[in-house]
C-alpha positions as CSV (number, residue, x, y, z in Angstrom):
1,M,-50.3,90.5,143.6
2,K,-53.3,92.0,142.0
3,I,-53.5,93.6,138.7
4,S,-54.7,97.0,140.7
5,H,-51.8,96.8,142.5
6,R,-49.3,96.6,139.6
7,L,-51.2,99.2,137.8
8,F,-51.1,101.5,140.3
9,I,-47.4,100.4,141.0
10,G,-46.7,101.1,137.4
11,I,-48.2,104.5,137.4
12,L,-46.2,105.8,140.1
13,L,-43.2,104.7,138.8
14,G,-44.0,106.1,135.1
15,I,-45.0,109.5,137.2
16,S,-41.9,109.3,139.3
17,L,-39.3,108.2,136.3
18,G,-41.1,111.4,134.5
19,L,-40.4,114.1,137.5
20,H,-36.8,112.8,138.0
21,L,-35.6,112.7,134.8
22,V,-37.3,116.0,133.1
23,G,-34.7,118.5,133.2
24,I,-31.8,116.5,134.4
25,W,-29.4,118.8,132.4
26,H,-30.5,121.4,133.7
27,P,-28.7,123.9,135.4
28,Q,-25.7,123.1,133.3
29,Q,-23.4,124.0,136.5
30,A,-22.5,122.8,139.8
31,V,-25.3,122.6,142.4
32,F,-24.5,122.5,146.1
33,D,-22.7,119.3,147.0
34,E,-22.1,118.5,143.7
35,V,-18.5,120.3,143.9
36,H,-17.2,117.1,145.9
37,F,-18.1,114.5,143.3
38,G,-15.8,115.9,140.7
39,K,-12.6,115.2,142.9
40,F,-14.1,111.6,144.2
41,V,-14.9,110.2,140.5
42,S,-11.3,111.6,139.4
43,G,-9.7,109.9,142.3
44,Y,-11.3,106.4,141.4
45,L,-10.5,106.9,137.6
46,K,-6.8,107.9,138.1
47,G,-6.3,105.5,141.1
48,E,-5.2,108.6,143.3
49,Y,-6.1,108.2,146.9
50,F,-8.6,110.7,148.5
51,F,-10.5,111.0,151.7
52,D,-14.0,111.8,152.7
53,I,-16.1,111.8,155.6
54,H,-18.6,108.8,154.4
55,P,-18.3,105.4,153.5
56,P,-17.1,104.5,149.5
57,L,-20.3,102.5,148.2
58,G,-22.2,106.1,147.1
59,K,-18.9,107.1,145.4
60,L,-18.2,104.2,143.9
61,M,-21.5,103.4,142.3
62,I,-21.3,107.0,140.9
63,A,-17.7,106.3,139.5
64,G,-18.8,102.9,137.9
65,V,-21.3,104.9,135.9
66,A,-18.5,107.6,135.1
67,R,-16.2,104.5,134.0
68,I,-19.3,102.6,131.8
69,A,-20.0,105.8,130.0
70,R,-16.2,106.6,129.4
71,I,-15.9,110.1,131.6
72,V,-12.8,111.4,131.1
73,P,-11.1,112.2,134.6
74,T,-11.6,115.7,135.7
75,S,-10.9,118.0,138.7
76,A,-13.4,120.3,137.3
77,F,-16.6,121.8,139.3
78,Q,-15.0,123.1,142.4
79,T,-17.3,125.6,143.4
80,I,-21.1,126.2,143.4
81,G,-22.2,127.6,140.0
82,E,-19.1,126.7,138.0
83,T,-20.2,125.7,134.2
84,Y,-19.9,122.0,133.3
85,I,-17.5,122.2,130.1
86,D,-19.6,119.5,128.4
87,Y,-22.6,117.0,129.1
88,Q,-21.0,114.3,130.9
89,Y,-22.2,115.3,134.2
90,I,-25.9,114.2,133.1
91,W,-24.3,110.5,133.3
92,L,-23.6,111.5,136.8
93,R,-26.9,112.8,137.8
94,L,-28.6,109.8,136.0
95,L,-27.7,107.1,138.9
96,P,-29.3,108.9,141.9
97,A,-32.4,110.2,139.7
98,L,-33.4,106.4,138.7
99,L,-32.8,105.3,142.4
100,G,-34.9,108.0,144.1
101,S,-37.7,107.2,141.0
102,F,-38.0,103.8,143.1
103,L,-39.0,105.6,146.4
104,A,-42.8,106.2,145.9
105,P,-43.6,102.6,144.4
106,L,-41.4,101.4,147.3
107,F,-43.6,103.4,150.0
108,Y,-46.8,102.1,148.6
109,L,-45.5,98.4,149.3
110,L,-44.0,99.5,152.3
111,T,-47.2,101.2,154.1
112,L,-49.3,98.1,152.7
113,R,-47.5,95.7,154.4
114,L,-47.6,98.1,157.5
115,S,-51.2,98.8,157.4
116,S,-52.9,96.2,155.0
117,S,-54.9,99.5,153.7
118,L,-54.9,100.6,150.0
119,W,-56.0,104.1,151.1
120,A,-53.0,104.6,153.4
121,A,-50.6,103.1,150.9
122,R,-51.9,105.0,147.8
123,L,-51.7,108.2,150.2
124,S,-48.1,107.3,151.2
125,G,-47.0,106.7,147.3
126,F,-48.6,110.0,146.7
127,F,-46.8,112.0,149.5
128,V,-43.7,110.8,148.1
129,L,-44.4,111.2,145.0
130,F,-44.8,115.1,145.2
131,E,-42.4,115.9,147.8
132,N,-40.5,118.7,146.4
133,A,-37.3,118.1,148.8
134,L,-36.9,114.4,148.0
135,L,-37.2,115.5,144.3
136,V,-34.3,118.0,144.7
137,Q,-32.2,115.6,146.6
138,S,-32.4,113.0,144.1
139,K,-32.2,115.1,140.7
140,F,-28.2,115.9,141.4
141,I,-24.6,114.0,142.0
142,L,-25.8,113.3,145.4
143,I,-26.2,110.1,147.3
144,D,-28.9,110.4,149.6
145,S,-31.5,108.8,147.3
146,F,-29.1,105.6,147.5
147,L,-29.3,105.6,151.4
148,L,-32.9,105.9,151.4
149,V,-33.8,103.4,148.6
150,F,-31.3,100.6,150.3
151,G,-32.1,101.5,153.8
152,F,-36.5,101.5,153.1
153,S,-36.0,98.4,150.9
154,A,-33.8,96.5,153.5
155,L,-36.7,97.0,156.1
156,Y,-39.3,96.1,153.8
157,V,-37.8,92.8,152.5
158,S,-37.0,91.9,156.0
159,L,-40.8,92.7,156.7
160,E,-41.5,89.9,153.9
161,S,-39.4,87.3,155.4
162,K,-41.2,84.2,156.0
163,I,-38.1,83.0,158.4
164,F,-39.6,85.6,161.1
165,F,-43.2,86.3,159.9
166,E,-45.2,83.2,158.9
167,D,-47.7,84.7,156.6
168,R,-45.1,86.3,154.4
169,K,-43.8,85.1,151.3
170,W,-40.0,85.2,151.0
171,G,-38.0,82.5,152.8
172,V,-34.1,82.2,153.4
173,G,-33.9,84.6,150.2
174,G,-35.7,87.1,152.1
175,V,-33.1,87.3,154.9
176,I,-30.3,87.4,152.3
177,A,-31.4,90.1,150.3
178,S,-32.5,92.1,153.5
179,G,-28.8,91.7,154.8
180,C,-27.7,92.9,151.4
181,L,-29.5,95.8,151.2
182,A,-28.7,96.8,155.2
183,G,-25.1,96.3,154.0
184,F,-25.4,98.6,151.3
185,A,-27.3,101.3,153.2
186,I,-24.5,101.7,155.9
187,S,-21.9,101.4,153.3
188,I,-23.5,104.8,151.7
189,K,-23.8,106.7,155.1
190,W,-23.5,105.8,158.8
191,T,-27.1,107.2,159.6
192,A,-28.5,104.1,158.0
193,I,-27.6,102.1,160.9
194,S,-30.9,103.0,162.1
195,F,-32.2,100.7,159.5
196,W,-30.1,98.0,160.5
197,G,-30.8,98.4,164.0
198,L,-34.7,98.5,163.5
199,M,-34.3,95.1,161.7
200,L,-32.2,93.3,164.2
201,A,-34.4,94.6,167.4
202,M,-37.9,93.6,165.3
203,G,-36.1,90.4,164.8
204,L,-35.3,89.7,168.1
205,I,-38.6,90.8,169.4
206,H,-40.1,88.1,166.7
207,L,-37.4,85.5,167.9
208,L,-38.3,85.5,171.5
209,R,-42.0,86.2,171.4
210,G,-43.0,84.4,168.4
211,V,-40.9,81.1,168.8
212,W,-39.4,80.5,172.2
213,I,-42.6,81.1,173.6
214,R,-45.1,79.3,170.8
215,D,-42.9,77.1,168.6
216,K,-39.5,76.2,169.6
217,K,-39.0,74.2,166.6
218,R,-38.7,77.3,164.6
219,F,-36.0,78.7,167.0
220,M,-32.7,77.4,165.7
221,P,-33.5,78.5,162.1
222,M,-34.6,82.0,163.2
223,L,-31.5,81.8,165.4
224,G,-29.5,81.4,162.5
225,A,-31.5,84.1,160.5
226,Y,-30.8,86.5,163.1
227,A,-27.1,85.7,163.4
228,F,-26.8,86.2,159.6
229,L,-28.5,89.6,160.0
230,I,-25.7,90.8,162.3
231,A,-22.6,89.5,160.3
232,F,-23.5,89.8,156.7
233,P,-24.1,93.7,156.8
234,L,-20.8,94.4,158.4
235,A,-19.0,92.2,155.9
236,I,-20.5,93.9,153.1
237,Y,-19.3,97.3,154.8
238,M,-16.2,95.9,154.9
239,S,-15.6,94.8,151.4
240,F,-16.7,98.2,150.2
241,F,-13.6,99.3,152.0
242,F,-11.1,96.7,150.6
243,L,-12.5,97.7,146.9
244,H,-12.1,101.2,148.1
245,F,-8.1,100.7,148.6
246,K,-7.7,98.2,145.7
247,L,-8.8,101.4,143.2
248,L,-6.8,103.6,144.9
249,P,-3.3,102.5,144.8
250,K,-1.6,105.9,144.0
251,S,-0.9,108.6,146.7
252,G,-2.8,111.7,146.5
253,P,-4.7,114.6,148.4
254,G,-6.3,111.9,150.7
255,N,-2.9,110.5,152.5
256,A,-2.5,113.7,154.1
257,Y,-5.1,112.5,156.5
258,M,-3.6,108.8,157.3
259,N,-0.6,108.0,159.1
260,E,2.9,106.9,157.8
261,R,2.1,103.0,158.1
262,F,-1.0,103.4,155.8
263,G,1.2,105.1,153.2
264,R,3.5,102.2,153.6
265,S,0.7,99.7,153.0
266,Q,-0.4,102.1,149.7
267,T,3.5,101.5,148.3
268,A,3.0,97.7,148.9
269,E,-0.3,98.0,146.9
270,Y,-2.3,97.2,150.1
271,P,-1.3,93.6,151.5
272,L,-4.2,91.4,152.4
273,R,-2.7,91.4,156.2
274,D,-2.8,94.9,156.4
275,F,-6.5,95.4,155.6
276,F,-7.7,95.3,159.1
277,T,-5.6,98.0,160.4
278,N,-6.0,100.4,157.3
279,F,-10.1,99.4,157.7
280,Y,-9.6,100.6,161.2
281,D,-7.3,103.6,160.8
282,L,-9.7,105.1,157.9
283,N,-13.0,104.6,159.8
284,R,-11.3,106.2,162.9
285,E,-10.2,109.1,161.2
286,M,-13.8,109.5,159.3
287,F,-15.3,109.4,162.8
288,S,-12.8,112.1,163.9
289,A,-13.1,114.3,160.8
290,N,-17.0,114.2,161.5
291,Q,-16.2,115.6,165.2
292,R,-13.7,118.3,163.7
293,I,-16.7,120.3,161.5
294,T,-16.8,122.9,163.4
295,S,-17.5,125.5,160.2
296,T,-20.8,127.3,160.3
297,H,-23.5,127.9,157.2
298,A,-25.9,130.3,156.9
299,Y,-28.3,128.1,155.9
300,S,-27.7,125.5,158.6
301,S,-30.2,124.5,161.0
302,R,-31.2,122.4,164.2
303,W,-33.3,119.5,164.5
304,Y,-36.2,120.5,166.6
305,T,-36.9,123.2,163.6
306,W,-36.9,120.4,160.9
307,P,-40.5,119.2,161.6
308,L,-41.7,122.7,160.9
309,M,-39.5,123.0,157.7
310,H,-38.3,126.4,159.3
311,R,-34.8,126.7,157.0
312,S,-34.6,125.8,153.7
313,V,-31.3,125.4,152.0
314,Y,-29.7,127.2,148.9
315,Y,-28.5,124.7,146.4
316,W,-28.2,127.1,143.2
317,N,-28.8,130.2,141.6
318,E,-28.4,132.2,138.5
319,D,-29.3,136.2,137.6
320,I,-29.7,137.0,133.8
321,N,-30.0,140.4,132.7
322,K,-32.1,140.2,129.7
323,G,-32.2,144.1,128.7
324,D,-35.2,145.5,130.1
325,M,-35.8,143.2,132.7
326,M,-34.1,140.5,135.0
327,E,-34.5,136.7,135.1
328,Y,-34.0,134.7,138.0
329,R,-33.5,131.3,138.6
330,R,-33.0,129.6,142.1
331,I,-32.7,125.9,143.3
332,Y,-33.9,125.2,147.0
333,F,-33.8,122.4,149.2
334,L,-37.7,123.1,150.1
335,G,-40.0,120.3,151.0
336,N,-43.9,120.5,149.9
337,P,-45.3,122.3,152.5
338,F,-48.5,120.6,152.7
339,V,-46.8,117.2,153.0
340,W,-44.3,118.5,155.7
341,W,-46.9,119.9,158.0
342,F,-49.4,117.6,157.7
343,S,-47.1,115.0,158.4
344,T,-46.2,116.5,161.5
345,A,-49.4,117.6,162.6
346,T,-50.5,113.9,162.3
347,L,-47.3,112.9,163.9
348,A,-47.9,115.1,167.0
349,W,-51.6,113.2,167.6
350,F,-49.9,110.1,166.7
351,F,-47.2,110.2,169.8
352,L,-50.0,112.0,171.8
353,M,-52.3,108.9,171.1
354,Y,-49.4,106.1,171.4
355,G,-48.1,107.7,174.6
356,G,-51.6,107.5,176.0
357,R,-51.8,103.8,174.9
358,I,-48.6,103.1,176.6
359,L,-49.7,105.0,180.1
360,F,-53.3,103.0,179.8
361,R,-51.4,99.6,179.6
362,V,-48.9,100.3,182.1
363,K,-52.4,101.4,184.4
364,G,-53.8,98.2,183.2
365,L,-50.7,96.3,185.0
366,W,-51.2,97.5,188.3
367,S,-55.1,97.4,187.9
368,K,-56.9,94.8,189.7
369,K,-59.3,94.8,187.3
370,K,-58.3,92.3,184.5
371,T,-59.5,92.7,180.8
372,T,-59.3,90.2,178.1
373,G,-57.0,90.4,175.1
374,D,-59.7,91.4,172.7
375,A,-60.7,93.9,175.3
376,A,-57.3,94.8,175.5
377,G,-56.8,95.1,171.7
378,Q,-60.1,97.1,171.1
379,R,-59.2,99.9,173.5
380,G,-56.3,100.5,171.2
381,Y,-52.8,98.9,172.7
382,P,-50.1,100.0,170.8
383,R,-49.2,97.4,167.6
384,W,-45.9,96.3,167.1
385,H,-45.7,98.2,163.8
386,D,-46.7,101.3,165.3
387,A,-43.6,100.7,167.5
388,L,-41.6,100.1,164.5
389,L,-42.8,103.4,163.1
390,A,-42.3,105.4,166.0
391,S,-39.1,104.0,166.6
392,G,-37.8,104.5,163.0
393,Y,-38.7,108.3,163.2
394,L,-37.3,108.7,166.7
395,L,-33.9,107.0,165.9
396,N,-33.6,109.1,162.9
397,L,-34.2,112.4,164.5
398,L,-33.2,112.4,168.3
399,P,-29.4,111.3,167.8
400,F,-28.8,114.7,165.7
401,I,-29.2,116.1,169.4
402,F,-26.0,115.0,170.4
403,I,-24.4,116.2,167.1
404,G,-22.6,119.3,167.5
405,R,-21.4,119.6,163.7
406,V,-23.3,121.9,161.3
407,M,-26.7,120.4,160.1
408,F,-29.0,121.1,157.6
409,L,-32.8,120.4,156.7
410,Y,-31.9,117.5,154.5
411,H,-30.7,115.5,157.4
412,Y,-34.3,115.1,158.4
413,L,-35.1,113.1,155.2
414,T,-35.2,109.8,156.9
415,A,-37.4,110.6,159.6
416,L,-39.8,112.7,157.0
417,L,-40.4,109.4,155.2
418,F,-41.2,107.6,158.8
419,A,-43.9,110.4,159.1
420,I,-45.1,110.0,156.2
421,I,-45.9,106.7,156.6
422,I,-47.3,107.5,160.1
423,A,-49.4,109.9,158.7
424,S,-50.6,107.7,156.0
425,T,-51.4,104.6,158.0
426,R,-53.7,106.7,160.1
427,F,-56.3,105.9,157.6
428,V,-56.7,102.6,159.2
429,V,-58.1,104.7,162.3
430,W,-60.2,106.9,160.5
431,T,-62.5,104.5,158.9
432,R,-65.4,106.5,158.3
433,T,-63.7,109.6,156.7
434,Q,-61.1,108.0,154.4
435,Q,-62.1,109.5,151.0
436,A,-62.7,112.8,152.3
437,I,-59.4,113.2,154.0
438,A,-57.5,111.4,150.8
439,C,-59.4,114.1,148.7
440,V,-58.1,116.9,150.7
441,C,-54.5,115.5,151.1
442,V,-54.5,114.9,147.0
443,V,-55.4,118.7,146.2
444,G,-53.4,120.3,149.2
445,T,-50.5,118.0,147.7
446,L,-50.6,119.0,144.3
447,A,-51.3,122.5,144.7
448,A,-48.2,123.0,146.9
449,F,-46.0,120.7,144.8
450,I,-46.9,123.2,141.8
451,I,-46.3,126.5,143.9
452,I,-42.7,125.2,145.2
453,Y,-41.8,123.5,141.7
454,P,-39.8,126.7,140.4
455,V,-37.1,126.2,143.2
456,T,-37.2,122.6,142.7
457,Y,-36.3,122.6,139.2
458,G,-34.9,126.1,138.6
459,A,-37.5,127.5,136.7
460,P,-37.1,131.3,135.9
461,F,-39.2,133.9,137.6
462,S,-39.5,138.0,137.6
463,T,-38.6,138.7,141.3
464,P,-35.8,137.2,143.0
465,W,-37.6,135.7,145.8
466,P,-41.3,135.9,145.1
467,R,-43.8,135.8,148.0
468,Y,-46.3,133.2,146.9
469,I,-43.0,130.6,146.7
470,F,-41.2,131.7,149.9
471,W,-43.9,131.9,152.4
472,L,-41.7,132.4,155.4
473,K,-38.8,134.7,155.7
474,S,-36.3,131.9,157.0
475,W,-36.8,130.2,153.4
476,I,-34.7,132.7,151.6
């Protein structure tokens, strides 16, 4: 890695740490879904069984920080806006913030790997660095930053595996690391299966095209690595449930969701012979509980509105009477409008052109006039990493069509990050206007970030919903 790369990564990481850690203590009140983590942490510290609709790793990580910091178990922060009685909550916000800080340098590296363009990589890192919604979701006791870092790290490491890509630098260690990271990701939330699926699809394609056709000697080592990528994430996923059970030996509120057999197993301290049955019962109940969520929410939104950022999500507010004037503080899950809309516009152009290339290729298959491989490449046939990015975006958006439960704008975050890479990698195509477009993007991103930052950090303003921040009525 050249010095310039290291310097830029260091700058991204330094600024990102500053943005995530500054004001991490504010507000000293429960913000949005932080209300759930009091009972989760207390459950682990007290050993009392609880139930949640997501796998346990994210909660285990936060509870681990709580144990290291010697936080006293509490059932506090049951409602949004409830005041924390001490400053222990800062410890619980620290880990999500630290992991969120790694997203910008990670996307610089991932985009560079996919495009081999410094301009594209720098723009991608810059977009992620000043994306307000990502910042909000990483500054509080929430687990989405864990999912994003583990998932995209798994994808990056798999792309750097020499087992599948001869020009890369990591051998067996890269396969092991990518399998571990994929296992961590799906142990945070099930939506991370999209990363695992992309890795398996990519590995299978390179296994068949790159080895069976061209180099059969490498087929068996790659087949072994591929089998490892299938089995190891599953083993990691199951291992965290084993730890989850062992840390919750006492009956608690979560027992109401489980059957009598589970209760008997718990009384017997979860015998190993019962693990697979307990594992199955809990995962089945998690799936059923997800399906049973039928409540509505004033700030919910449908999947097709997310690319346009039509509806924000209210996280926290505080109105303070200061005598002759009022001071208003708000925190909203609201993205950087420039990043959001620029990526969506570029995305539309990308899929239009990509679809055209696919049609051109299909037409070429039926045409009597043949073209050479070089000529076909110059005409713009879809490259494999374009297919990877398009699949990553669609896999993280289209499944929400079939989900009936209440959904929010933050469910779009993974798809948004794929859209950011797609928007940034278009610089490989726009070779003559890279610098001009980059300048426009930098100015637009910074300006939009500064405008939105009061509702990112909960800064005070003098009117309830100033129009210079809430551009659309649907954001209020």
